[in-house]
N, C-alpha and C positions, 0 to 999 in steps of 0.2 A: 492766166498765161497758159497756152497750150502745152500738152505733154505728149511724149511718144513712148509707148510701152517698149520695154526691152531690158536687157541685162544692165542695170545701172545707168541707162541712157535716159535723159530727160531734157526737155527744153525749158523747164522751170529755171528762173534766174538768168535767162537769156532774152535779150530784146534785140530788135533789128539794129544792126550797126555796132553791136558791142557785146562783150561778155563781162559778167560781174567778177571782179577780183577784189582783194582786200582793200586796195587803195582807191577803188572807184570803178568806173566803167572803162575797159580797154577797148578802144575802137578797132573794129575789124572790117567794117563795111567799106571804109575808104582806102584800105590797103589791099594790094593785090600783088601776086608774084608774076613777073614777066621775065622769061628767060633767066631765071635764077636771081632776079633783082627785086628787092623789096621797094615798092613805089607807092606814092600817093597820087591823087589827082593833080598834084602840083609838081610831080616829078620824083626823082630819087629821094627816098625818105631822109637820108642823112647828108644831102648836098650842102656843101659849104661848112661842114663840121670837121673837127679834128678828133680822132678816136685813138686811144691807146688800148691795145689788147695785151694783157700780161699772161704769158703761158704759151708754150710751143707744142703742147700735146695736140691731139686730133681736134678737140673742141676749140682750142685757141687758133689753130690754123684755119678751121672752118669759119670762125667768127671774123678773122681778119679778111678772109675772102668775101664773106657776105657784106661786111662793112664797106669794103672797096666797091662792090657792085652797087651798094646803096648810095654811092656818091661821096663817101667820106675820104678825107686825107688820113691814111691809116699808118700807125706805127705798131710794130710787134716787138715785144720785149721778152727776153729769156735770159737764163744764166749761161747757156752754152752757145757759143758762136756756131758750132756745127749744126745744132738743132735749128738755129735761125736761118740756115741756108735753105730750109724747106719753105720759107715764106713765099706767098704768091707774088708773082711779078707785079710791080707797082706799089708794093708795101715796103716802107723803110723799116729797118731793124735797129735795135739798140740792145746791147748787153747790159743787164741790170739785175740786182737782187733786192727785192723789197722785204726780205725777212728781217731787216733792221730798219728803224725809223728813218735814218739818214738816207738809206738806199731808196726808200719809198719816195721821199721828198725829191731826190735827184731825178727820178723817173717822171715826176709831175711838173718839174720846173719848165716854164715856157721855153721852147726852142725857137728856131727861126720863124716859124709860122704863127707864133703867139700862143695863148693859153689853149689848153685842151677843152673839149666839150664833154666827152664821154670816156669812161674807163670801164673795161671789162676785165675782171679778175678771175682768171681760169687756170691759175698755176697751182701746183702742189708744192710740198716742201722740197728742199734740196736733196733729201735722201728718201727713197721709197720706203714706206713703212710696212711692216708685217703685222701691224696691230689687228686684233680680232675682238674677242669678248673682253669685258672689263676685268673680270677676275683673273683671266689667264694672260693678260698683256702687261709686261713690265712697264713701270712708269716712264722709263727712258724711251721705250718704243712708242708708247702713247704720245709722248712729246713730239716724236718725229711726225706723227700724223697731224698733231695740232699746229705744226708749223704753218699749215694752210690757213688756220684761223688767224694767226698773228700777222702773216703777210697781208691778209685781207683787212685786218684791223689797221695796220700801219698805212695802207693805201687809202682807206676811207678817211682816216684822220688827216692825212696829208692833203686830200682832195678839197677839204673845206677851205674856202677862200681862194683856191687856186684854179678851179674850173670856171668857165664862163657861166653867166646866168642861164638857168635852164639846164645845166649840166647834170650828169648822172654817173653813178657807179653801180655796176651790176656784179653781184657776187655769185659764187657757185656753191650750192649745198648738195643735197641728195635725198632720195626718198626714204632712206633709213631714219631720218630725223623724226618721222611720225609713225613709222611702222617697224618696231623692233623685230629683230630676228636673231636666231642663234649665231653666235660668233661675229656679230656686227656691232656690239655695244659701243666700242670706241668710236667707230665711224658714225653711228647714229647720234652720239653725243656731240661729235665735231660738227655734223651738219646742223643740228639744232642750235648750236652756239653761233654758227654763221648766220642762220636765219634771224636769231635774236639780235645779232649785230646789225643786220640790215634794217630791222624795224626801229631799233633805238637810235641808230645813226640818222635815219630819215627824220625822226622826231627832233633830235637835238641839233642837227646840222642843216636843216632846211633853210633856204630853198633848195639846197643840194638834194637831188633825188637819189635814193638808195633802194635797190631791189635785189632779189635773189632769184635765180633759176634753179629748180630742183629736178635733176634728171632721175629717171629710173634706170633700168638695165639698158645700157647703150650697146647696140649691136647684138643683143641677145633678147630672147623672149621668155621670161620666167614662166614656167608651166602654170597655167590656170590663174595667173595673177593679173595679167593685163587684160583690158576689156576690148582691145582691138588687135588685129593681126599684124599690124606694122611694128616691127621692133625699132625702138628709138635709135637714131643715128646722130653723129656729131652735127650734121647740118641742121637737124631739127632743133637742137639746143642753140646753135648759132642764130637761126631765124628768130627765136624768141628773144635772145639777147638784143638783136637789132630792133625788134618791135618795142622793147622796153626803153631803149635809147630814144627812139623816135616819138614815143607818145608822152607828151609833156604833162599829162594828167595822172600818171601812174608813179606812185612812190610808196615805200613801206610795204611792199608786196612781195610775196613768194609765189612764183608761178611753177606749177608742176608740168614737166615734160616727161611723162612716164606712162603714157598709154592707159591711164586709169588704174595704175598699179595699186594705188592707195585703197581703191574700192574693190579690188579683185579678191579672189579666194586666197586664204593664207598660204595654201600650197605647201 
């Protein structure tokens, strides 16, 4: 396989039409972006599907917008009606809280359009957490951070048997799961737990597909750590979430959207 010299850049492990990921080969040759829309040679990548996006932060809003552009019937869920007012035109909204099992089930119950096809879990806990390193973070504060794990757990568990055949759940982790740094121990542990949830759920709940997207610094460029000049944006994360929904061959996979941060200098 040909290689190209450069700082951490290689073509080994890449073949025409796909990139190798933990769950297999993720096709890229058949997908292209046209005017912000993820498409295939057959048309919009998610045409005819129903998608639920959980979370009204920047990544949630971007994912709802990308899913709509990809042809899906999109619902955006959040706890706060005011935050849902920012939903893109054409996206329906629903107030819901998946931090308890019953709330997760209610979000996934079939509505007028029938069962869902895909779920993207991009929400955090109800209360912002000030968690930092393991030693210096009180257990209660760490628990606030881990609310994101439990809502992800409840939604994955509720999705089994409720999504259409070929359906998927995509979770959100983070680059600190594999690259510890000072003052980030609680977050690194949380992100690692979410990635373990994705792999184990995909194994136990198949044919339901479960994957995770692991962003690096979003909107910032950590000095000397990323391998490219482009600082990650919410739209970059959203585009990968849509790609995982659309590719029926990918499951039990964690995809980094971090500019190569994992391979960069410790900084």
